[in-house]
N, C-alpha and C positions, 0 to 999 in steps of 0.2 A: 407602431402598434395600435390598433384601433382600441377604443374602450372595451367594446364588446369581446374582441379576441383576448384582451388582458384579462377580463374577468374569467373567461373560459379556462384560460391557463392558469389562473390561481385556483379555481375550483379543481382541476385536474390534479394539481399538486397537492391540494389539501385531501382529495380524496385518496390518491396514493398514500398519503402519510397517515391514513385513519388509524387512531389508537386500537390496539387489541385488547381493550377492556370492556367490562360491562356497560351497558347504556346507562349514560347519564340523563338524569331529570333535572330540569331547569324550569324555574318560574321567573318570567318576565316581570320586572317592576320599573316604573318609570318616575324620575324625579323632575322637579322644576317646573311643573305645570303652573301657570300657562305660557311662561316664557323663559327659555334657556338661551344662553350664548348670543352671539351677534347674528343677525339676519343677513344673509346674502342679498345683493341687490335683486329685484324682482320676486321676492320670497315674502309671504306673510306667516306670522304665527299660527292662523287658521289653516293655511295650506299645509304647514308642518304636521299639525295634529290630525287633519283630515288624511294625510297620507299614511300616518302611523296606524290610524283606526282602520282604514281600508285593507291595508296589509294584514294586520292582525286578525280581521274578520274573514278575509280570503283565505287564510291559512288555518283558520278554525282553532286558533289558540284560546286558551281559557282566559276569561275576562281578567285583564291585568289591573292592578292597583297603580294609580297616579298619584304621585305626593305633591302637594299643593303649597305654594308660598303665594298668598293672595296679595301681597303688597303692590305687585305691578298693575292690578286692576283698579286700585285706587287712582293711579295716573292715566290708565287707559282702560276706561270702563267697557269698552267693546271687547276686551280679553275675556270677560265672562263667558262669551260665546264659546271659547275653546273648551271650558269646563263643561258647558251645556252639550256641547257636540260629544265629549267623551262619555257623559252619562247616557245620552241618546243612544250610543252604542251598546249601553249594557256594561260598561267599564265602571271602575269604582275608583273613589278618592280618598286618600289619607292626608295626614297632617305632616307637613314638612316645616312647620312654624311659619308665622306671617311673614316674617322678613329674612328667612334662611339665616337665623341667628347662630352663631357657632359658640356652643357652651363651653368650649376650651378658651374662648377669648377672656382676656383678664377683666375686661371691662363688662363682660356679660354675667351679671349676678344671676344667682338661681331665681330670685324673684322677677327680675326683668325677662328671664328666659321664659318663665312660666307663664307671665303675662302676654308674651309674644305668641306663645302656642295657642293660648285661649283666644287672643284675638282673630285667630285664623278659623275659629268653630263657626261663626255664623254663616259663613260662605260655604263650609262644608256640609253643615247641617241643612242649609237650604238646598243644595244640589243634590244631596245624598237621599233626603227624604228619610225613610224608615231604615234604609241600608246603614251598615255599620262603617262608620269613617274613623273609628278609634284605633287607627294603626298609625304608629308614628315612624317616621324615618328621620334619624338625627341628621340635621344639616352637617356636612362634612364628616359624617359618621362620628361626630365628637360627643362622647357622653359625659363629660366632665372628668378631670384628671385627679382632683383631690377626692379622697374617699368619701368625706361627708357630703361633698357636692354630688358625687355619684349616687350615693344612697339616697340623698334628698330628692333627686329627680326621680328616682324610682318610686318613692313614697308618694309623690305628686301624681305621677303617671297612673299608679295603682289606684288611687283615689278617684281618678278621673276616668277609670275602666279603659285605659290604653294597654295596647300590646306593641312591642317594638318590632319592627321589620328589619331584622339584622340583613347583612350582605355578606355572601360567601362567593360571590363570582364578580369580577369587575376588570374589564380590560381597558379602563381609563378613556371610555368613548367621549366623555366630556372634553377631553383635551384636543379632539379633532375639530371641533366645530368652529372654533375662531380662526385656525389656519385655513379651513375649508372656505369660510367667508372672504379671506383675503385672496385666495387663488381664484374664486369666482370674480372678484373685482379686478384682478389682474388678467382674467381672461387666459390663464396660462393652463392648457390643457394637458400638457405633459405633466405638470405638477399636480394637477387634479387627479389623473390616472394613478400617480404614484401614491399620493394621499389616500385614495380610496382603496387601492390594494394593501396599504400597510394596515389600515383600519381593519380589514378582513383578516390579515396574517395575525394581528394582535388578539383578535377574538378567537382564532384557532389556537394559538399557542397557550391561551388562558385556559381552555379545556384540559390541556395536559397539565399545566401549573396547579389548577385546583385539585384534579385527580391525584397528583403526586402528594399533595399535602393531606388529602383526605385519607388516603390509604396509609400514609405515615403515621396519622393520628388514630385512625378507626378501623384501619383494614377493609375499608368499604368506601364506595361514593355515597356521601350523603345527598339528599336532594338540595340542589343549589338554588340560592336566590340571587338572581342577576340584577345588577344595578345598571339601568340606562337612563339616558337623559332625553328631552324631547328637543333635541337639536335638529338643524337642518340636515347635516350630513347623516345622522341617525335615521331620519326619515327616508332619505334617499336610498340608503344602503339596507334598510331593513329586510327587503325581499332576498337580496344576496346572503345577509347574514342568516337568514333563515334556512336558506339552501344549504349553506355551509354547515350549519348545525345538523341538519337532516342527514347530509353526506356522512357525518359522524356518528350518526345512531341516536342522536338526542331526542327525548322524549319531553314534551311541554307540560307543565302542570301549572297549578295556581299556587299564589302566595299561600293561601290556607292551607293547601294539601302539603307544601314543602314544609311549613311551620308545625306539622304534626309530628316530624321527627325529633327524637329526643335531644339532637343538638341544639335546638331552638327552645328548649323547655324553660330556660331562664329569660326568654324573651317574651314569653306569654305568661308566666306566673312571676310578677314583680315583687312578690313577697320573698322570693329566693334571693341569694347573695348574686351580685353580678359576676358573670364568667365571661371569658371571651366570646364575642359573637362573629368574629371573622376568623377564618382559617390562620391568617398570619399571626394574629394574636395567640391563637391556641398553639401554634407552634412554638412561638417564643416562651411561653409559659412552661412548655415542656422541655424547653433547652434544645429543640430541634432546628436543624439549618433549613432556612427556606430553600426551596429548588431554585437552580439557576434560572434566570430570565434575562433574556437578551433585550436591548433597548429597540424601539421601533425603527424599522428600516428608512424612516424619514426623520429629519431633524424638525420638530413640530415648532419649536421656537423660532426658526429662520426661514423655513419655506415661504415662499410667495412674498418675502420682505425685500 
């Protein structure tokens, strides 16, 4: 089966399976600028970001936020051009901490994490100019497990005028980029086709997964904030991903528009007590069972090994 035919087959199947519920609204957000996961041979970080930019502009999506870890720029100064290209396209930058420090790690003290976030700000300020970079995406979505740590980080963020960019839709796109690099290196076209189809299948299944949780919790589809990563397979399949979403009737909105929904109120007003900012956490808090979720159709740990 050729790659083109394989994608046509997948899209036909997804179209037939289109859910019969109200249009979903999705805000694309991108993590780990300027460098995410492994690079396939023959591909550069600049090519990845240029492909994401080109597709986003061609499809007239609202200007997305990309969340930055600036540490790689220290070792590879030319990576600053990734951020410059993003800004030249009219896209926006937010803070993902300097080194992608996980606040839930035992060795990550609140003071160390705060310093790591602030260390990221000079790059953001320079590239954003007068535009607002005070949106935070927690690395690993980790907000601190101890109540005093969680409250402490909220006080710190409020004092520095930050808002939290929560995540209410994710199909674990990041998990596909390392296997993709392996399959490119192996030159295994059959495995590459399987991997790419699985990626799109997971994205399609995730639409229904998020819908079921949102309906169980609120009786409606909230506007979803989608977590994506600037990986090589993400860049390659973005046109196909957008086509799939459009087949399902998805509307694309900005992070700012999505965050106006009351679900995200506590992410914007950090003087309020923390509440779940993922649908899974909200379901667990209410004692509701998560919808069934089948594993991917390929084993990401073993493919092309």
